[in-house]
ZAMARGU-4260 file (C-alpha; in steps of 0.2 Angstrom, whole numbers, plus 5000, padded with zeros to 4 digits):
<rodrens>
0) 5000/5000/5000 | 5005/5018/4997 | 5014/5029/5010 | 5002/5041/5020 | 5004/5058/5026
5) 4994/5064/5041 | 4990/5082/5045 | 4985/5083/5063 | 4987/5067/5073 | 5002/5058/5079
10) 5011/5046/5067 | 5010/5031/5078 | 4991/5032/5079 | 4990/5033/5060 | 5002/5018/5059
15) 4991/5008/5071 | 4975/5012/5061 | 4984/5007/5045 | 4990/4991/5052 | 4972/4987/5058
20) 4965/4991/5041 | 4978/4982/5031 | 4976/4966/5040 | 4957/4965/5042 | 4960/4951/5053
25) 4969/4941/5039 | 4987/4939/5033 | 4993/4953/5022 | 4991/4949/5004 | 5007/4941/4997
30) 5013/4947/4980 | 5010/4935/4966 | 5024/4924/4961 | 5031/4926/4943 | 5027/4912/4931
35) 5033/4906/4915 | 5026/4914/4899 | 5029/4913/4880 | 5040/4929/4875 | 5037/4938/4859
40) 5049/4952/4862 | 5068/4954/4861 | 5074/4965/4875 | 5092/4971/4874 | 5100/4981/4887
45) 5107/4998/4880 | 5115/5007/4894 | 5114/5010/4913 | 5118/5025/4924 | 5115/5030/4942
50) 5109/5046/4950 | 5115/5050/4968 | 5123/5036/4979 | 5118/5019/4973 | 5119/5013/4991
55) 5106/5026/4997 | 5090/5020/5005 | 5076/5018/4992 | 5064/5032/4993 | 5047/5031/4985
60) 5047/5049/4978 | 5041/5057/4962 | 5058/5057/4954 | 5054/5051/4937 | 5063/5053/4921
65) 5060/5067/4908 | 5065/5066/4890 | 5066/5081/4878 | 5074/5079/4861 | 5090/5068/4863
70) 5092/5071/4881 | 5087/5061/4897 | 5085/5071/4913 | 5086/5062/4930 | 5087/5068/4948
75) 5091/5060/4965 | 5085/5064/4982 | 5102/5070/4988 | 5102/5084/4975 | 5110/5077/4960
80) 5103/5082/4943 | 5110/5074/4927 | 5108/5074/4908 | 5112/5059/4897 | 5111/5056/4879
85) 5096/5046/4876 | 5104/5033/4864 | 5121/5031/4870 | 5120/5035/4889 | 5134/5048/4888
90) 5133/5061/4902 | 5131/5078/4896 | 5132/5087/4913 | 5129/5084/4931 | 5125/5097/4945
95) 5121/5096/4964 | 5108/5107/4970 | 5111/5103/4989 | 5092/5101/4991 | 5081/5085/4996
100) 5074/5083/4978 | 5057/5075/4977 | 5047/5080/4962 | 5052/5080/4944 | 5060/5080/4932
105) 5051/5090/4919 | 5059/5097/4903 | 5054/5107/4888 | 5064/5117/4876 | 5078/5126/4886
110) 5073/5123/4904 | 5073/5108/4916 | 5062/5109/4932 | 5064/5099/4948 | 5056/5102/4965
115) 5061/5098/4983 | 5053/5091/4999 | 5058/5107/5008 | 5047/5117/4996 | 5058/5124/4982
120) 5057/5123/4963 | 5073/5124/4953 | 5074/5129/4935 | 5090/5124/4926 | 5097/5127/4909
125) 5094/5111/4898 | 5111/5114/4889 | 5123/5115/4904 | 5113/5112/4920 | 5116/5130/4927
130) 5103/5137/4938 | 5091/5149/4930 | 5081/5153/4945 | 5074/5145/4961 | 5058/5150/4971
135) 5051/5144/4987 | 5033/5138/4987 | 5031/5133/5005 | 5024/5116/5001 | 5032/5099/4996
140) 5034/5097/4978 | 5031/5078/4975 | 5027/5078/4957 | 5034/5085/4941 | 5027/5102/4935
145) 5019/5105/4919 | 5028/5117/4907 | 5021/5128/4892 | 5027/5143/4884 | 5018/5155/4895
150) 5016/5145/4911 | 5023/5133/4924 | 5010/5124/4934 | 5016/5115/4950 | 5006/5106/4963
155) 5012/5106/4981 | 5008/5094/4996 | 4998/5107/5005 | 4984/5106/4992 | 4989/5121/4982
160) 4991/5123/4963 | 5003/5137/4958 | 5005/5146/4941 | 5022/5153/4939 | 5031/5164/4926
165) 5043/5153/4916 | 5055/5167/4914 | 5059/5170/4932 | 5047/5159/4942 | 5037/5173/4950
170) 5020/5168/4955 | 5006/5173/4944 | 4992/5165/4953 | 4988/5150/4965 | 4973/5141/4972
175) 4970/5129/4985 | 4959/5113/4989 | 4957/5107/5006 | 4968/5092/5011 | 4959/5078/5021
180) 4966/5074/5038 | 4973/5058/5031 | 4979/5057/5013 | 4992/5047/5002 | 5009/5054/5001
185) 5010/5061/4984 | 5002/5073/4972 | 4995/5073/4954 | 5006/5080/4941 | 4996/5095/4932
190) 4994/5095/4913 | 4992/5110/4902 | 4979/5109/4888 | 4978/5125/4878 | 4973/5138/4890
195) 4968/5126/4903 | 4977/5118/4918 | 4970/5101/4923 | 4974/5093/4940 | 4968/5081/4953
200) 4967/5084/4972 | 4968/5074/4988 | 4949/5077/4990 | 4944/5067/4975 | 4941/5082/4964
205) 4947/5087/4947 | 4949/5105/4943 | 4951/5114/4926 | 4959/5131/4929 | 4961/5146/4917
210) 4980/5147/4915 | 4980/5166/4912 | 4972/5171/4929 | 4970/5155/4939 | 4951/5156/4939
215) 4942/5139/4941 | 4933/5135/4924 | 4925/5119/4931 | 4927/5106/4945 | 4921/5088/4946
220) 4921/5075/4959 | 4928/5059/4952 | 4931/5049/4968 | 4919/5055/4982 | 4925/5050/4999
225) 4915/5036/5007 | 4916/5025/5023 | 4916/5027/5041 | 4935/5029/5045 | 4948/5041/5038
230) 4957/5026/5030 | 4941/5021/5021 | 4938/5039/5015 | 4954/5041/5007 | 4950/5047/4989
235) 4966/5055/4982 | 4969/5058/4964 | 4988/5056/4964 | 4991/5052/4945 | 4991/5063/4930
240) 4975/5064/4919 | 4975/5061/4901 | 4967/5071/4887 | 4962/5064/4870 | 4952/5076/4859
245) 4938/5084/4870 | 4939/5070/4883 | 4948/5070/4900 | 4952/5053/4909 | 4955/5053/4927
250) 4956/5039/4941 | 4957/5040/4960 | 4961/5029/4975 | 4947/5019/4982 | 4935/5028/4970
255) 4932/5028/4951 | 4939/5030/4934 | 4930/5042/4923 | 4929/5051/4906 | 4924/5069/4907
260) 4921/5083/4895 | 4936/5095/4893 | 4925/5110/4891 | 4912/5107/4905 | 4919/5093/4916
265) 4903/5083/4914 | 4906/5065/4918 | 4902/5054/4902 | 4905/5037/4910 | 4913/5031/4926
270) 4917/5014/4934 | 4922/5009/4952 | 4941/5007/4952 | 4956/5011/4964 | 4972/5017/4957
275) 4986/5029/4964 | 4999/5025/4950 | 4989/5029/4935 | 4986/5025/4917 | 4990/5027/4899
280) 4980/5029/4883 | 4980/5024/4865 | 4968/5028/4851 | 4956/5014/4857 | 4959/5009/4875
285) 4963/5016/4892 | 4976/5005/4902 | 4976/5006/4921 | 4986/4999/4935 | 4975/4996/4950
290) 4980/4998/4968 | 4978/4979/4970 | 4990/4976/4955 | 4978/4971/4942 | 4980/4979/4924
295) 4964/4983/4916 | 4960/4989/4898 | 4944/4999/4896 | 4937/5005/4879 | 4941/5024/4879
300) 4925/5029/4871 | 4912/5018/4881 | 4922/5013/4897 | 4918/4994/4893 | 4930/4982/4900
305) 4941/4974/4886 | 4952/4963/4897 | 4959/4961/4915 | 4976/4954/4920 | 4978/4948/4937
310) 4995/4938/4936 | 5004/4953/4944 | 4993/4955/4959 | 5000/4964/4974 | 5017/4967/4965
315) 5016/4986/4968 | 5015/4990/4949 | 5019/5007/4941 | 5007/5015/4929 | 5009/5007/4912
320) 5017/5016/4897 | 5011/5014/4879 | 5023/5007/4866 | 5020/5008/4847 | 5023/4989/4845
325) 5006/4984/4852 | 5012/4983/4870 | 5012/4992/4886 | 5026/4992/4899 | 5026/4993/4918
330) 5038/4989/4932 | 5035/4982/4950 | 5042/4982/4968 | 5056/4969/4964 | 5063/4979/4949
335) 5055/4968/4936 | 5049/4976/4920 | 5034/4968/4911 | 5027/4970/4894 | 5009/4966/4891
340) 5000/4963/4874 | 4988/4977/4872 | 4975/4966/4863 | 4974/4952/4876 | 4984/4958/4892
345) 4995/4942/4891 | 5013/4945/4896 | 5025/4945/4881 | 5041/4951/4889 | 5050/4953/4906
350) 5067/4958/4912 | 5075/4964/4928 | 5091/4974/4931 | 5090/4976/4950 | 5080/4970/4965
355) 5075/4987/4970 | 5057/4994/4968 | 5052/5004/4953 | 5039/5018/4958 | 5040/5029/4943
360) 5032/5025/4926 | 5044/5019/4913 | 5047/5031/4899 | 5045/5026/4881 | 5056/5034/4867
365) 5053/5025/4850 | 5059/5007/4853 | 5068/5012/4869 | 5061/5010/4887 | 5069/5020/4901
370) 5067/5014/4919 | 5073/5022/4935 | 5071/5013/4951 | 5070/5020/4969 | 5089/5021/4971
375) 5091/5031/4956 | 5098/5017/4945 | 5093/5020/4927 | 5092/5006/4914 | 5088/5007/4896
380) 5081/4993/4885 | 5079/4992/4866 | 5063/4982/4862 | 5060/4973/4845 | 5050/4958/4839
385) 5057/4941/4843 | 5058/4930/4828 | 5046/4915/4829 | 5060/4902/4827 | 5069/4910/4841
390) 5055/4910/4854 | 5056/4900/4869 | 5047/4899/4886 | 5053/4912/4898 | 5054/4909/4916
395) 5051/4921/4931 | 5068/4928/4929 | 5075/4929/4912 | 5094/4926/4908 | 5099/4944/4911
400) 5091/4944/4928 | 5095/4936/4944 | 5092/4917/4942 | 5080/4917/4957 | 5069/4931/4963
405) 5071/4937/4980 | 5058/4931/4993 | 5042/4940/4990 | 5038/4950/5006 | 5022/4955/5012
410) 5016/4971/5004 | 5024/4985/5015 | 5013/4995/5026 | 5014/5014/5022 | 5022/5025/5034
415) 5013/5040/5041 | 5023/5056/5042 | 5018/5073/5050 | 5014/5086/5038
</rodrens>
């Protein structure tokens, strides 16, 4: 289960509540064991790198990879930010910001953005890593900002959405939604669509904001809180939304997945579903990693279920990423990376380069897949079709991975931290 943050009670009380809720008088759900499958993809390791100290404790933070042009940008919690060539892995530059980095990276054009858990946002030159500006937002930055030519939009852990000037970072506007007494530790990444900024909040609401002045154009409740306890009423929207044409897709924890109208926020369809990692989208379907570890494909137009894959249950899956080769790719708590067929949901590829949890969604660049684990170790794979005569049954751990998987521990209980 995801980490929690608590606003007004002691951390030990939240942990006690959590332990009681997670156990439900039963043993904690064990992660599914990996089983053999018939691979149809060739997975070739291209290059590796590490951001920050590889021996550092793994932290489940929003430190994902950003790709812009031929550069990969990555950051570590101890302050390192690095740029690599996407194809060869050659380091272009490295800087240390001397800050506890926690949200990012984001890159567009000449700027790279990264936020910290002590409430700062840094803007760096994409060419050489030099700091352009930094601003203090007085709230944890736990997700990558969104960037457009006229606006930077960034969510902070105190329930605020900030609109900043890209030139110098000064605040243009901000708005706030109430943060529940207990919520998941994380925030949704905003997205910018035309003149609108779209973002989900810890109260289960989605807001569409005018990027020019910060006025709310519409709001919709996607995951209404329900239940008697604070744990049962968790309803965070912690993953980014997706927009296709005039339709917006959002999913929340212990709530629903829904399609909304971009212009009005009207809900066109919704289904009960729980996810804090998120989803991806292609021309036909929506692919979601649920909180329990199922992967579900829904028809994007109607919401009808296309398939449901349960062989990775309770493995702490990332959100899936879409590939052009008719597959989606996601990773799990033991560092395994899985490819699923988009038509059927069957597993068609798997590899592992470490035994460390992957929390950030893999990034797809053409036929390359870039994965960063919670220790800041980056691995890049080239994916191609496997010739029929070369296919053979794959076991739980492929040849490039450890020959035996580490024992599958119980799904870890989230930690509560004072806000």
